[in-house]
Structure formats: C-alpha cells, structure tokens
N, C-alpha and C positions, 0 to 999 in steps of 0.2 A: 054353219050353225054353231053357236058357242054357248057356254055357261060361265058363271063366275065361281071361282073357288077362293074362299076365305081360309087362311091358315092362322091358327091361334096357338100361342105358346111356342114350343120348340120347333113345331112344324114349319114356321116361317124360315128357319135356317135352311130348309130343304128347297125353298123357292127363292133363293137369293135375298133373304131378309125382308121380302115383301109381305104385306098382309093380304093382298088380293092379286089374283092373275086370272086370265081368261084361258079356258080349257075347251077342247073340242067336245061337242055332244056326240052321243053314239057309243062311247066306251062305258064300261062299268066303272064305278068309283075305284075298285080294286085295280083295274087296268090303268086308270088315270094316276093312281098312287105309284104304281110300279114304274110308269114312264117318267114320273118325277123323282124316282128313287126315294120315296117316303116309305119307311119301314111300317108294315101293317101293325106291328105290335106297339108302336108309340101312339096310335090313334085310338082313343078311348071311345069316341062318339062321333058319328057322322050325322049331320043334319042336312036335309035337302028342303029348301023352302020352309025352314024352321020346324020341320017334322023329322024324327028319327028314321033312318034308313039303314039298310044292310049295305055292306061294301059291294054286294053283287048288283045293287041298283044300277040300272042303265041311264046315264046322264042324258037329259032332254035339253033342247035348246031353250035358253032363258032361265034355267035352273040356277039357284044360288046355293052353293054347297059350302058347308062349314065343317072343317076338320078340327076336332078338339083333342089335344094331346093328353096323355096320361100325366097325372100330377102326383108327386110322391117325394118322399125324402124329408130330412130334417129331424126325424125322431131322436137319433143318437146325439144330436147337438145339445139336447136339454137333459140328458141323463147325468146324474152325479156318479160317475164311475172312476 
C-alpha cells in the first residue's frame, strides 16, 4: 500500500531533487518526513488530497500528499542602508 508525496520548493532537495516520490501508507506524515530527513520546521503546510492536514495524519493508501516549504527572505535586499 502506498501514497504519492509531492515536494514543493526547497523540500525537493531532501528527496533527491525529485518533485514526486512514492511513500508507504500507515505512517504519520511526521514519521514519513523523519524517515526522509525532512526538517519539520521547513514545512509550512501539509495538504492531503488537496485538504490541509496536521503532521500527525496517518497516511492512507492512495493519498496524494503535498509538502509546501516556508517561503521567506529578500527584504534586506531592497533597503537603502
């Protein structure tokens, strides 16, 4: 039993530069992230089947998981200091 995990932004670098991988069902999203060495603090939003979910959600067979990274930076580049 498996699910698809889509990585967006910097998260792709944690799964070999791929945008999609197959993961085992049965674990929580947090456990799946830990197994892939994806730091929890860089994941701003988790969507499962296009609905927001907590990282404690237990992955079901056929789920489509999207991990969306924190976006930030760039403010200091535009200051006149």
